C-alpha positions in Angstrom: 11.4 115.5 39.6 14.8 116.6 38.6 15.5 118.4 41.8 14.9 115.3 43.7 17.1 113.0 41.5 19.9 115.5 42.3 19.2 115.1 45.9 19.2 111.5 45.8 22.4 111.5 43.9 24.2 113.9 46.2 23.0 111.9 49.2 24.2 108.8 47.9 27.7 110.3 46.7 28.1 111.5 50.4 27.3 107.9 51.7 30.0 106.6 49.2 32.6 108.9 50.4 31.8 108.3 54.0 32.0 104.6 53.6 35.2 104.9 51.5 36.8 107.1 54.4 36.2 104.3 56.7 38.0 101.8 54.7 40.8 104.2 54.1 40.8 104.7 57.9 41.0 100.8 58.3 43.4 100.4 55.6 45.9 103.1 56.0 49.4 102.1 57.2 50.3 103.4 60.4 53.7 103.2 62.4 53.8 103.8 66.3 56.8 104.4 68.5 56.1 104.3 72.3 58.6 104.9 75.0 58.0 102.9 78.1 59.9 103.4 81.5 59.3 101.3 84.6 61.4 101.2 88.3 61.0 98.2 90.6 62.3 98.0 94.0 63.0 94.7 96.1 64.4 94.9 99.6 66.4 91.9 100.0 69.6 90.4 101.4 70.1 88.2 98.6 73.3 88.1 96.5 74.0 90.3 93.4 74.5 87.1 91.7 71.1 85.7 92.6 69.2 89.0 91.5 71.1 89.2 88.3 70.5 85.7 87.2 66.8 86.0 88.4 66.5 89.0 86.3 68.2 87.6 83.1 66.3 84.5 83.4 62.8 86.3 83.3 63.9 88.7 80.7 64.9 85.7 78.2 61.6 84.1 78.3 59.9 86.7 75.9 62.7 87.9 73.9 64.7 86.9 70.9 68.0 88.0 72.0 69.7 89.4 75.1 73.4 91.4 75.3 74.3 91.5 79.0 77.2 93.6 80.8 78.4 93.2 84.2 81.0 95.9 85.1 83.3 95.4 87.8 82.6 97.1 91.2 86.3 97.3 92.5 86.3 99.3 95.7 82.7 100.5 94.9 80.6 101.1 98.0 77.1 100.4 98.6 75.3 103.8 98.3 72.4 104.6 100.6 69.9 105.2 97.6 69.5 103.5 94.2 70.8 105.1 91.2 68.9 105.8 88.0 69.0 105.4 84.3 69.4 108.4 82.2 68.2 108.9 78.4 70.5 109.5 75.6 69.9 110.6 72.3 72.3 109.1 69.6 72.1 112.1 67.2 72.9 114.5 69.8 75.8 112.3 71.2 77.2 111.9 67.9 77.0 115.8 67.2 79.4 117.0 64.9 80.3 113.6 63.2 79.2 112.5 59.7 76.9 109.5 61.7 75.1 112.2 63.7 74.4 114.3 61.0 72.7 111.8 59.0 70.7 110.8 62.1 69.6 114.4 62.6 68.7 114.5 58.8 66.3 111.2 59.4 65.0 112.8 62.4 64.1 115.9 60.7 62.3 113.8 57.9 60.0 112.2 60.5 61.9 109.0 61.3 61.9 108.0 64.7 65.4 107.9 66.3 65.0 105.7 69.6 66.7 106.9 72.6 68.9 104.6 74.6 69.3 104.2 78.2 72.8 105.0 80.2 73.0 103.1 83.3 76.1 104.4 85.2 76.8 102.8 88.4 74.6 99.9 87.8 75.8 96.4 88.7 74.5 94.9 85.5 72.6 96.0 82.6 71.0 94.5 79.2 69.7 95.0 76.1 66.9 93.0 74.6 65.0 92.5 71.6 61.9 91.1 70.8 60.8 91.5 67.0 57.7 89.9 64.8 58.7 90.6 61.5 56.0 93.1 59.6 54.2 93.6 63.2 56.4 95.0 66.1 59.5 95.4 67.7 60.4 96.1 71.4 63.9 97.0 72.5 64.4 96.9 76.2 67.2 98.1 78.6 67.5 96.9 81.9 69.7 98.4 84.7 70.2 96.9 88.1 71.3 99.3 90.8 72.3 98.0 94.3 71.6 99.9 97.6 72.0 99.6 101.3 68.5 98.0 101.4 68.3 96.0 98.3 68.1 96.5 94.6 66.2 98.6 92.1 65.5 97.5 88.5 65.2 100.1 86.1 63.6 99.3 82.6 63.5 101.6 79.6 61.4 100.4 76.6 61.1 101.3 72.9 58.0 99.8 71.3 57.3 100.0 67.4 54.3 98.9 66.1 52.9 98.7 62.5 48.9 98.5 62.0 46.4 99.2 59.4 47.1 97.8 55.7 45.8 94.6 54.3 48.1 92.8 56.5 46.8 94.5 59.3 43.5 92.4 59.3 45.8 89.2 59.8 47.6 90.7 62.6 44.6 91.6 64.4 43.5 88.1 64.1 46.7 86.6 65.7 46.5 89.3 68.3 43.1 88.1 69.3 44.3 84.4 69.5 47.5 84.9 71.6 47.6 88.4 72.7 48.5 92.0 71.2 52.1 93.3 70.9 51.2 95.6 73.8 50.2 92.6 76.2 53.4 91.0 75.4 55.4 94.1 76.2 53.5 94.1 79.6 54.4 90.8 80.3 58.0 90.8 79.3 58.6 93.7 82.0 56.4 91.9 84.6 58.2 88.6 84.3 61.8 89.9 85.2 59.9 91.1 88.5 58.2 87.8 89.2 61.5 86.0 88.6 63.3 88.2 91.2 60.5 88.0 93.6 60.5 84.0 93.0 64.3 83.6 93.5 64.8 86.0 96.6 61.7 85.5 98.3 61.3 89.2 98.7 58.3 91.2 97.7 59.1 93.2 94.5 57.1 96.8 94.6 56.5 99.0 91.9 57.9 102.4 92.2 57.1 104.4 89.4 56.7 104.3 85.5 55.1 105.4 82.1 52.6 104.4 80.4 50.6 102.3 83.0 51.5 98.4 82.9 48.0 96.9 81.5 46.8 93.7 80.6 48.8 90.7 79.8 48.2 87.8 77.1 45.9 85.0 78.5 48.4 82.7 78.3 50.3 84.3 81.1 47.6 82.6 83.3 48.9 79.6 82.2 52.7 80.0 82.7 52.1 81.6 86.2 50.3 78.3 87.6 
């Protein structure tokens, strides 16, 4: 009899611990950083002004702030092929400085030090941000490269997301209603390409990128009508 009781108690303890593990898994706070890059191409004779305006308009639809830069192209010849952005590690670029040392320490402690995009030769660059307090943050770099057949849009994004915790339940409820942060990231990227396509009347083709551009929020169907 006593043996049966001990077995029952042990089994109950296992079930309780398993339940606690499930709850802990749900409530544990998590922070995730994902890098994206995507390249689009449009073969068109549209002016640089038109392509820049269309890109900027598409970008502004889903971001909180946009910083744009249009460097002079005095004497620059239109190249045969489009350029490509490069990634720069801020900590490495500031090596030997006190700020670089601080960033290196933060990286060694597990803190994420996002890289930045360097767009040498681009006719237009931008750095945009979309932030939802306590939920997610998107930093998106865009470079427009002109070449003999048209233009290429290079996009590099750093997506940071918080999940789990008690507030995670509220975030999940909001995401199910208006779309997840990942879906809004996809829409932000696609809306730039769509805007250029609409302004130039030329087909914008996807060249390459990571990760795959997935679903967009349901509201996207309404905005595209």
